[in-house]
PDB file of N, CA, C and O in Angstrom:
ATOM      1  N   MET A   1      25.273 -16.093  -1.609  1.00  0.00           N
ATOM      2  CA  MET A   1      24.784 -15.091  -2.513  1.00  0.00           C
ATOM      3  C   MET A   1      24.707 -15.646  -3.940  1.00  0.00           C
ATOM      4  O   MET A   1      25.551 -16.446  -4.344  1.00  0.00           O
ATOM      5  N   GLU A   2      23.699 -15.219  -4.693  1.00  0.00           N
ATOM      6  CA  GLU A   2      23.578 -15.635  -6.048  1.00  0.00           C
ATOM      7  C   GLU A   2      23.462 -14.374  -6.859  1.00  0.00           C
ATOM      8  O   GLU A   2      22.608 -13.527  -6.598  1.00  0.00           O
ATOM      9  N   LYS A   3      24.334 -14.253  -7.852  1.00  0.00           N
ATOM     10  CA  LYS A   3      24.297 -13.036  -8.720  1.00  0.00           C
ATOM     11  C   LYS A   3      23.657 -13.418 -10.020  1.00  0.00           C
ATOM     12  O   LYS A   3      23.956 -14.447 -10.626  1.00  0.00           O
ATOM     13  N   ARG A   4      22.724 -12.508 -10.443  1.00  0.00           N
ATOM     14  CA  ARG A   4      22.033 -12.652 -11.764  1.00  0.00           C
ATOM     15  C   ARG A   4      22.125 -11.333 -12.446  1.00  0.00           C
ATOM     16  O   ARG A   4      22.186 -10.262 -11.843  1.00  0.00           O
ATOM     17  N   SER A   5      22.130 -11.476 -13.762  1.00  0.00           N
ATOM     18  CA  SER A   5      22.071 -10.345 -14.672  1.00  0.00           C
ATOM     19  C   SER A   5      20.659 -10.147 -15.123  1.00  0.00           C
ATOM     20  O   SER A   5      19.971 -11.115 -15.447  1.00  0.00           O
ATOM     21  N   LEU A   6      20.191  -8.876 -15.154  1.00  0.00           N
ATOM     22  CA  LEU A   6      18.832  -8.590 -15.604  1.00  0.00           C
ATOM     23  C   LEU A   6      18.916  -7.299 -16.533  1.00  0.00           C
ATOM     24  O   LEU A   6      19.847  -6.498 -16.460  1.00  0.00           O
ATOM     25  N   THR A   7      17.917  -7.191 -17.353  1.00  0.00           N
ATOM     26  CA  THR A   7      17.826  -5.989 -18.215  1.00  0.00           C
ATOM     27  C   THR A   7      16.676  -5.192 -17.607  1.00  0.00           C
ATOM     28  O   THR A   7      15.518  -5.609 -17.581  1.00  0.00           O
ATOM     29  N   LEU A   8      17.080  -3.995 -17.111  1.00  0.00           N
ATOM     30  CA  LEU A   8      16.078  -3.104 -16.480  1.00  0.00           C
ATOM     31  C   LEU A   8      15.985  -1.860 -17.300  1.00  0.00           C
ATOM     32  O   LEU A   8      16.969  -1.138 -17.459  1.00  0.00           O
ATOM     33  N   ASP A   9      14.780  -1.587 -17.842  1.00  0.00           N
ATOM     34  CA  ASP A   9      14.552  -0.417 -18.627  1.00  0.00           C
ATOM     35  C   ASP A   9      15.712  -0.233 -19.699  1.00  0.00           C
ATOM     36  O   ASP A   9      16.285   0.848 -19.834  1.00  0.00           O
ATOM     37  N   GLY A  10      15.997  -1.278 -20.398  1.00  0.00           N
ATOM     38  CA  GLY A  10      16.918  -1.210 -21.487  1.00  0.00           C
ATOM     39  C   GLY A  10      18.454  -1.347 -21.157  1.00  0.00           C
ATOM     40  O   GLY A  10      19.290  -1.411 -22.057  1.00  0.00           O
ATOM     41  N   HIS A  11      18.781  -1.391 -19.816  1.00  0.00           N
ATOM     42  CA  HIS A  11      20.207  -1.528 -19.529  1.00  0.00           C
ATOM     43  C   HIS A  11      20.411  -2.769 -18.661  1.00  0.00           C
ATOM     44  O   HIS A  11      19.577  -3.141 -17.836  1.00  0.00           O
ATOM     45  N   ARG A  12      21.572  -3.388 -18.898  1.00  0.00           N
ATOM     46  CA  ARG A  12      21.973  -4.578 -18.169  1.00  0.00           C
ATOM     47  C   ARG A  12      22.491  -4.241 -16.790  1.00  0.00           C
ATOM     48  O   ARG A  12      23.252  -3.283 -16.656  1.00  0.00           O
ATOM     49  N   THR A  13      22.120  -4.975 -15.759  1.00  0.00           N
ATOM     50  CA  THR A  13      22.684  -4.774 -14.434  1.00  0.00           C
ATOM     51  C   THR A  13      22.746  -6.150 -13.788  1.00  0.00           C
ATOM     52  O   THR A  13      22.049  -7.079 -14.196  1.00  0.00           O
ATOM     53  N   SER A  14      23.570  -6.259 -12.799  1.00  0.00           N
ATOM     54  CA  SER A  14      23.704  -7.487 -12.011  1.00  0.00           C
ATOM     55  C   SER A  14      23.195  -7.160 -10.625  1.00  0.00           C
ATOM     56  O   SER A  14      23.338  -6.054 -10.103  1.00  0.00           O
ATOM     57  N   LEU A  15      22.563  -8.243 -10.037  1.00  0.00           N
ATOM     58  CA  LEU A  15      21.962  -8.117  -8.742  1.00  0.00           C
ATOM     59  C   LEU A  15      22.343  -9.327  -7.955  1.00  0.00           C
ATOM     60  O   LEU A  15      22.177 -10.448  -8.435  1.00  0.00           O
ATOM     61  N   ALA A  16      22.865  -9.140  -6.724  1.00  0.00           N
ATOM     62  CA  ALA A  16      23.249 -10.296  -5.910  1.00  0.00           C
ATOM     63  C   ALA A  16      22.310 -10.414  -4.703  1.00  0.00           C
ATOM     64  O   ALA A  16      22.202  -9.465  -3.927  1.00  0.00           O
ATOM     65  N   LEU A  17      21.640 -11.535  -4.527  1.00  0.00           N
ATOM     66  CA  LEU A  17      20.698 -11.741  -3.482  1.00  0.00           C
ATOM     67  C   LEU A  17      20.952 -13.233  -2.960  1.00  0.00           C
ATOM     68  O   LEU A  17      21.515 -14.105  -3.622  1.00  0.00           O
ATOM     69  N   GLU A  18      20.466 -13.377  -1.717  1.00  0.00           N
ATOM     70  CA  GLU A  18      20.440 -14.752  -1.241  1.00  0.00           C
ATOM     71  C   GLU A  18      19.434 -15.567  -2.012  1.00  0.00           C
ATOM     72  O   GLU A  18      18.444 -15.017  -2.493  1.00  0.00           O
ATOM     73  N   PRO A  19      19.667 -16.949  -2.156  1.00  0.00           N
ATOM     74  CA  PRO A  19      18.641 -17.683  -2.818  1.00  0.00           C
ATOM     75  C   PRO A  19      17.170 -17.565  -2.316  1.00  0.00           C
ATOM     76  O   PRO A  19      16.237 -17.605  -3.117  1.00  0.00           O
ATOM     77  N   ALA A  20      16.995 -17.429  -1.076  1.00  0.00           N
ATOM     78  CA  ALA A  20      15.677 -17.270  -0.480  1.00  0.00           C
ATOM     79  C   ALA A  20      15.026 -15.966  -1.009  1.00  0.00           C
ATOM     80  O   ALA A  20      13.827 -15.954  -1.286  1.00  0.00           O
ATOM     81  N   PHE A  21      15.790 -14.892  -1.147  1.00  0.00           N
ATOM     82  CA  PHE A  21      15.299 -13.649  -1.702  1.00  0.00           C
ATOM     83  C   PHE A  21      14.971 -13.721  -3.186  1.00  0.00           C
ATOM     84  O   PHE A  21      14.026 -13.092  -3.661  1.00  0.00           O
ATOM     85  N   TRP A  22      15.776 -14.506  -3.915  1.00  0.00           N
ATOM     86  CA  TRP A  22      15.423 -14.714  -5.374  1.00  0.00           C
ATOM     87  C   TRP A  22      14.102 -15.475  -5.479  1.00  0.00           C
ATOM     88  O   TRP A  22      13.277 -15.159  -6.337  1.00  0.00           O
ATOM     89  N   SER A  23      13.892 -16.460  -4.629  1.00  0.00           N
ATOM     90  CA  SER A  23      12.615 -17.214  -4.628  1.00  0.00           C
ATOM     91  C   SER A  23      11.497 -16.268  -4.266  1.00  0.00           C
ATOM     92  O   SER A  23      10.441 -16.283  -4.899  1.00  0.00           O
ATOM     93  N   GLY A  24      11.717 -15.415  -3.219  1.00  0.00           N
ATOM     94  CA  GLY A  24      10.749 -14.555  -2.797  1.00  0.00           C
ATOM     95  C   GLY A  24      10.365 -13.533  -3.820  1.00  0.00           C
ATOM     96  O   GLY A  24       9.178 -13.291  -4.035  1.00  0.00           O
ATOM     97  N   ILE A  25      11.333 -12.924  -4.459  1.00  0.00           N
ATOM     98  CA  ILE A  25      10.941 -11.875  -5.453  1.00  0.00           C
ATOM     99  C   ILE A  25      10.250 -12.514  -6.672  1.00  0.00           C
ATOM    100  O   ILE A  25       9.368 -11.896  -7.269  1.00  0.00           O
ATOM    101  N   GLU A  26      10.631 -13.713  -7.036  1.00  0.00           N
ATOM    102  CA  GLU A  26       9.956 -14.386  -8.130  1.00  0.00           C
ATOM    103  C   GLU A  26       8.510 -14.664  -7.737  1.00  0.00           C
ATOM    104  O   GLU A  26       7.638 -14.575  -8.601  1.00  0.00           O
ATOM    105  N   ALA A  27       8.186 -15.013  -6.412  1.00  0.00           N
ATOM    106  CA  ALA A  27       6.861 -15.203  -6.000  1.00  0.00           C
ATOM    107  C   ALA A  27       6.006 -13.891  -6.037  1.00  0.00           C
ATOM    108  O   ALA A  27       4.826 -13.881  -6.387  1.00  0.00           O
ATOM    109  N   VAL A  28       6.703 -12.795  -5.647  1.00  0.00           N
ATOM    110  CA  VAL A  28       6.053 -11.468  -5.652  1.00  0.00           C
ATOM    111  C   VAL A  28       5.679 -11.151  -7.115  1.00  0.00           C
ATOM    112  O   VAL A  28       4.540 -10.771  -7.385  1.00  0.00           O
ATOM    113  N   ALA A  29       6.574 -11.296  -8.007  1.00  0.00           N
ATOM    114  CA  ALA A  29       6.297 -11.030  -9.390  1.00  0.00           C
ATOM    115  C   ALA A  29       5.123 -11.841  -9.890  1.00  0.00           C
ATOM    116  O   ALA A  29       4.225 -11.312 -10.545  1.00  0.00           O
ATOM    117  N   ALA A  30       5.130 -13.166  -9.573  1.00  0.00           N
ATOM    118  CA  ALA A  30       3.985 -14.028 -10.031  1.00  0.00           C
ATOM    119  C   ALA A  30       2.699 -13.570  -9.418  1.00  0.00           C
ATOM    120  O   ALA A  30       1.669 -13.547 -10.091  1.00  0.00           O
ATOM    121  N   ALA A  31       2.726 -13.190  -8.113  1.00  0.00           N
ATOM    122  CA  ALA A  31       1.494 -12.710  -7.442  1.00  0.00           C
ATOM    123  C   ALA A  31       0.971 -11.450  -8.083  1.00  0.00           C
ATOM    124  O   ALA A  31      -0.240 -11.237  -8.147  1.00  0.00           O
ATOM    125  N   ARG A  32       1.839 -10.642  -8.541  1.00  0.00           N
ATOM    126  CA  ARG A  32       1.433  -9.376  -9.194  1.00  0.00           C
ATOM    127  C   ARG A  32       1.161  -9.479 -10.697  1.00  0.00           C
ATOM    128  O   ARG A  32       0.663  -8.539 -11.316  1.00  0.00           O
ATOM    129  N   GLY A  33       1.499 -10.646 -11.273  1.00  0.00           N
ATOM    130  CA  GLY A  33       1.238 -10.868 -12.667  1.00  0.00           C
ATOM    131  C   GLY A  33       2.179 -10.102 -13.592  1.00  0.00           C
ATOM    132  O   GLY A  33       1.801  -9.707 -14.695  1.00  0.00           O
ATOM    133  N   VAL A  34       3.436  -9.896 -13.115  1.00  0.00           N
ATOM    134  CA  VAL A  34       4.428  -9.188 -13.904  1.00  0.00           C
ATOM    135  C   VAL A  34       5.670 -10.110 -14.051  1.00  0.00           C
ATOM    136  O   VAL A  34       5.850 -11.098 -13.340  1.00  0.00           O
ATOM    137  N   SER A  35       6.488  -9.712 -15.010  1.00  0.00           N
ATOM    138  CA  SER A  35       7.764 -10.440 -15.119  1.00  0.00           C
ATOM    139  C   SER A  35       8.728 -10.012 -14.008  1.00  0.00           C
ATOM    140  O   SER A  35       8.547  -8.955 -13.403  1.00  0.00           O
ATOM    141  N   LEU A  36       9.720 -10.807 -13.748  1.00  0.00           N
ATOM    142  CA  LEU A  36      10.767 -10.406 -12.744  1.00  0.00           C
ATOM    143  C   LEU A  36      11.442  -9.112 -13.178  1.00  0.00           C
ATOM    144  O   LEU A  36      11.520  -8.186 -12.370  1.00  0.00           O
ATOM    145  N   PRO A  37      11.943  -8.995 -14.430  1.00  0.00           N
ATOM    146  CA  PRO A  37      12.541  -7.727 -14.826  1.00  0.00           C
ATOM    147  C   PRO A  37      11.660  -6.511 -14.618  1.00  0.00           C
ATOM    148  O   PRO A  37      12.118  -5.456 -14.178  1.00  0.00           O
ATOM    149  N   ALA A  38      10.389  -6.676 -14.941  1.00  0.00           N
ATOM    150  CA  ALA A  38       9.433  -5.557 -14.815  1.00  0.00           C
ATOM    151  C   ALA A  38       9.246  -5.138 -13.342  1.00  0.00           C
ATOM    152  O   ALA A  38       9.133  -3.957 -13.012  1.00  0.00           O
ATOM    153  N   LEU A  39       9.221  -6.124 -12.514  1.00  0.00           N
ATOM    154  CA  LEU A  39       9.048  -5.789 -11.058  1.00  0.00           C
ATOM    155  C   LEU A  39      10.282  -5.145 -10.514  1.00  0.00           C
ATOM    156  O   LEU A  39      10.176  -4.142  -9.807  1.00  0.00           O
ATOM    157  N   VAL A  40      11.476  -5.675 -10.808  1.00  0.00           N
ATOM    158  CA  VAL A  40      12.770  -5.152 -10.366  1.00  0.00           C
ATOM    159  C   VAL A  40      12.949  -3.745 -10.937  1.00  0.00           C
ATOM    160  O   VAL A  40      13.482  -2.870 -10.254  1.00  0.00           O
ATOM    161  N   SER A  41      12.521  -3.517 -12.151  1.00  0.00           N
ATOM    162  CA  SER A  41      12.618  -2.172 -12.714  1.00  0.00           C
ATOM    163  C   SER A  41      11.738  -1.184 -11.966  1.00  0.00           C
ATOM    164  O   SER A  41      12.140  -0.047 -11.719  1.00  0.00           O
ATOM    165  N   ALA A  42      10.535  -1.622 -11.606  1.00  0.00           N
ATOM    166  CA  ALA A  42       9.636  -0.712 -10.809  1.00  0.00           C
ATOM    167  C   ALA A  42      10.264  -0.413  -9.436  1.00  0.00           C
ATOM    168  O   ALA A  42      10.245   0.725  -8.965  1.00  0.00           O
ATOM    169  N   ILE A  43      10.803  -1.429  -8.826  1.00  0.00           N
ATOM    170  CA  ILE A  43      11.486  -1.276  -7.522  1.00  0.00           C
ATOM    171  C   ILE A  43      12.624  -0.263  -7.675  1.00  0.00           C
ATOM    172  O   ILE A  43      12.817   0.619  -6.839  1.00  0.00           O
ATOM    173  N   ASP A  44      13.345  -0.416  -8.740  1.00  0.00           N
ATOM    174  CA  ASP A  44      14.540   0.436  -8.982  1.00  0.00           C
ATOM    175  C   ASP A  44      14.089   1.872  -9.143  1.00  0.00           C
ATOM    176  O   ASP A  44      14.700   2.773  -8.569  1.00  0.00           O
ATOM    177  N   ARG A  45      13.039   2.111  -9.906  1.00  0.00           N
ATOM    178  CA  ARG A  45      12.517   3.472 -10.149  1.00  0.00           C
ATOM    179  C   ARG A  45      11.971   4.149  -8.852  1.00  0.00           C
ATOM    180  O   ARG A  45      12.075   5.365  -8.689  1.00  0.00           O
ATOM    181  N   GLU A  46      11.377   3.310  -7.918  1.00  0.00           N
ATOM    182  CA  GLU A  46      10.704   3.819  -6.751  1.00  0.00           C
ATOM    183  C   GLU A  46      11.617   3.871  -5.489  1.00  0.00           C
ATOM    184  O   GLU A  46      11.258   4.494  -4.489  1.00  0.00           O
ATOM    185  N   ARG A  47      12.737   3.243  -5.548  1.00  0.00           N
ATOM    186  CA  ARG A  47      13.567   3.206  -4.346  1.00  0.00           C
ATOM    187  C   ARG A  47      14.181   4.588  -4.000  1.00  0.00           C
ATOM    188  O   ARG A  47      14.320   5.466  -4.851  1.00  0.00           O
ATOM    189  N   GLY A  48      14.508   4.716  -2.814  1.00  0.00           N
ATOM    190  CA  GLY A  48      15.129   5.982  -2.389  1.00  0.00           C
ATOM    191  C   GLY A  48      16.645   5.913  -2.587  1.00  0.00           C
ATOM    192  O   GLY A  48      17.129   5.431  -3.611  1.00  0.00           O
ATOM    193  N   ALA A  49      17.386   6.406  -1.579  1.00  0.00           N
ATOM    194  CA  ALA A  49      18.794   6.498  -1.733  1.00  0.00           C
ATOM    195  C   ALA A  49      19.536   5.190  -1.557  1.00  0.00           C
ATOM    196  O   ALA A  49      20.708   5.079  -1.918  1.00  0.00           O
ATOM    197  N   GLY A  50      18.825   4.158  -0.979  1.00  0.00           N
ATOM    198  CA  GLY A  50      19.437   2.881  -0.684  1.00  0.00           C
ATOM    199  C   GLY A  50      19.703   2.075  -1.979  1.00  0.00           C
ATOM    200  O   GLY A  50      19.268   2.449  -3.068  1.00  0.00           O
ATOM    201  N   GLY A  51      20.400   1.010  -1.818  1.00  0.00           N
ATOM    202  CA  GLY A  51      20.722   0.101  -2.916  1.00  0.00           C
ATOM    203  C   GLY A  51      19.617  -0.707  -3.454  1.00  0.00           C
ATOM    204  O   GLY A  51      18.630  -0.918  -2.750  1.00  0.00           O
ATOM    205  N   LEU A  52      19.709  -1.192  -4.691  1.00  0.00           N
ATOM    206  CA  LEU A  52      18.688  -1.986  -5.274  1.00  0.00           C
ATOM    207  C   LEU A  52      18.462  -3.305  -4.555  1.00  0.00           C
ATOM    208  O   LEU A  52      17.321  -3.709  -4.334  1.00  0.00           O
ATOM    209  N   ALA A  53      19.497  -3.946  -4.208  1.00  0.00           N
ATOM    210  CA  ALA A  53      19.355  -5.284  -3.482  1.00  0.00           C
ATOM    211  C   ALA A  53      18.572  -5.106  -2.218  1.00  0.00           C
ATOM    212  O   ALA A  53      17.716  -5.929  -1.891  1.00  0.00           O
ATOM    213  N   SER A  54      18.859  -4.006  -1.474  1.00  0.00           N
ATOM    214  CA  SER A  54      18.162  -3.810  -0.212  1.00  0.00           C
ATOM    215  C   SER A  54      16.672  -3.452  -0.537  1.00  0.00           C
ATOM    216  O   SER A  54      15.796  -3.875   0.217  1.00  0.00           O
ATOM    217  N   ALA A  55      16.369  -2.737  -1.560  1.00  0.00           N
ATOM    218  CA  ALA A  55      14.980  -2.401  -1.907  1.00  0.00           C
ATOM    219  C   ALA A  55      14.224  -3.642  -2.292  1.00  0.00           C
ATOM    220  O   ALA A  55      13.040  -3.760  -1.975  1.00  0.00           O
ATOM    221  N   VAL A  56      14.905  -4.628  -3.006  1.00  0.00           N
ATOM    222  CA  VAL A  56      14.232  -5.850  -3.391  1.00  0.00           C
ATOM    223  C   VAL A  56      13.974  -6.634  -2.122  1.00  0.00           C
ATOM    224  O   VAL A  56      12.879  -7.186  -2.011  1.00  0.00           O
ATOM    225  N   ARG A  57      14.858  -6.739  -1.166  1.00  0.00           N
ATOM    226  CA  ARG A  57      14.693  -7.485   0.045  1.00  0.00           C
ATOM    227  C   ARG A  57      13.475  -6.914   0.808  1.00  0.00           C
ATOM    228  O   ARG A  57      12.636  -7.665   1.306  1.00  0.00           O
ATOM    229  N   VAL A  58      13.396  -5.563   0.888  1.00  0.00           N
ATOM    230  CA  VAL A  58      12.325  -4.927   1.653  1.00  0.00           C
ATOM    231  C   VAL A  58      10.968  -5.253   0.892  1.00  0.00           C
ATOM    232  O   VAL A  58       9.954  -5.498   1.546  1.00  0.00           O
ATOM    233  N   THR A  59      10.961  -5.254  -0.364  1.00  0.00           N
ATOM    234  CA  THR A  59       9.765  -5.565  -1.143  1.00  0.00           C
ATOM    235  C   THR A  59       9.269  -6.985  -0.807  1.00  0.00           C
ATOM    236  O   THR A  59       8.083  -7.218  -0.572  1.00  0.00           O
ATOM    237  N   VAL A  60      10.200  -7.889  -0.797  1.00  0.00           N
ATOM    238  CA  VAL A  60       9.880  -9.360  -0.418  1.00  0.00           C
ATOM    239  C   VAL A  60       9.337  -9.376   1.040  1.00  0.00           C
ATOM    240  O   VAL A  60       8.295  -9.971   1.313  1.00  0.00           O
ATOM    241  N   LEU A  61      10.029  -8.747   1.914  1.00  0.00           N
ATOM    242  CA  LEU A  61       9.574  -8.709   3.325  1.00  0.00           C
ATOM    243  C   LEU A  61       8.270  -8.098   3.468  1.00  0.00           C
ATOM    244  O   LEU A  61       7.432  -8.651   4.181  1.00  0.00           O
ATOM    245  N   ASP A  62       7.999  -6.982   2.849  1.00  0.00           N
ATOM    246  CA  ASP A  62       6.668  -6.365   2.926  1.00  0.00           C
ATOM    247  C   ASP A  62       5.578  -7.246   2.337  1.00  0.00           C
ATOM    248  O   ASP A  62       4.490  -7.326   2.907  1.00  0.00           O
ATOM    249  N   HIS A  63       5.836  -7.917   1.205  1.00  0.00           N
ATOM    250  CA  HIS A  63       4.856  -8.739   0.583  1.00  0.00           C
ATOM    251  C   HIS A  63       4.417  -9.885   1.506  1.00  0.00           C
ATOM    252  O   HIS A  63       3.231 -10.110   1.748  1.00  0.00           O
ATOM    253  N   PHE A  64       5.451 -10.605   2.016  1.00  0.00           N
ATOM    254  CA  PHE A  64       5.066 -11.711   2.907  1.00  0.00           C
ATOM    255  C   PHE A  64       4.510 -11.320   4.249  1.00  0.00           C
ATOM    256  O   PHE A  64       3.659 -12.009   4.811  1.00  0.00           O
ATOM    257  N   ARG A  65       4.989 -10.224   4.752  1.00  0.00           N
ATOM    258  CA  ARG A  65       4.415  -9.706   6.029  1.00  0.00           C
ATOM    259  C   ARG A  65       2.983  -9.337   5.829  1.00  0.00           C
ATOM    260  O   ARG A  65       2.172  -9.547   6.731  1.00  0.00           O
ATOM    261  N   GLY A  66       2.618  -8.783   4.661  1.00  0.00           N
ATOM    262  CA  GLY A  66       1.227  -8.471   4.387  1.00  0.00           C
ATOM    263  C   GLY A  66       0.388  -9.741   4.277  1.00  0.00           C
ATOM    264  O   GLY A  66      -0.770  -9.746   4.694  1.00  0.00           O
ATOM    265  N   LEU A  67       0.936 -10.792   3.736  1.00  0.00           N
ATOM    266  CA  LEU A  67       0.173 -12.039   3.671  1.00  0.00           C
ATOM    267  C   LEU A  67      -0.027 -12.659   5.009  1.00  0.00           C
ATOM    268  O   LEU A  67      -1.036 -13.327   5.236  1.00  0.00           O
ATOM    269  N   SER A  68       0.943 -12.451   5.949  1.00  0.00           N
ATOM    270  CA  SER A  68       0.774 -13.078   7.268  1.00  0.00           C
ATOM    271  C   SER A  68      -0.169 -12.269   8.166  1.00  0.00           C
ATOM    272  O   SER A  68      -0.608 -12.759   9.206  1.00  0.00           O
ATOM    273  N   GLU A  69      -0.479 -11.034   7.763  1.00  0.00           N
ATOM    274  CA  GLU A  69      -1.408 -10.142   8.589  1.00  0.00           C
ATOM    275  C   GLU A  69      -2.789 -10.267   8.159  1.00  0.00           C
ATOM    276  O   GLU A  69      -3.645  -9.598   8.737  1.00  0.00           O
ATOM    277  N   ARG A  70      -3.122 -11.101   7.147  1.00  0.00           N
ATOM    278  CA  ARG A  70      -4.455 -11.248   6.669  1.00  0.00           C
ATOM    279  C   ARG A  70      -5.306 -12.140   7.612  1.00  0.00           C
ATOM    280  O   ARG A  70      -6.485 -12.371   7.346  1.00  0.00           O
TER     281      ARG A  70
END
């Protein structure tokens, strides 16, 4: 696990993800043309009752699953 600190909507938070998921979420942000904090902030606002790390992992999975289905 790799823990990073991010500023999301004006507040600092820490997020722990496996290195592969950090690489994945950075690729998703680049593909969408947004910064990593902007993408994680959007995920944070849209997630349900689950945790932020889980929501980030699902976003990465959905992104790459969508690419493989093309």
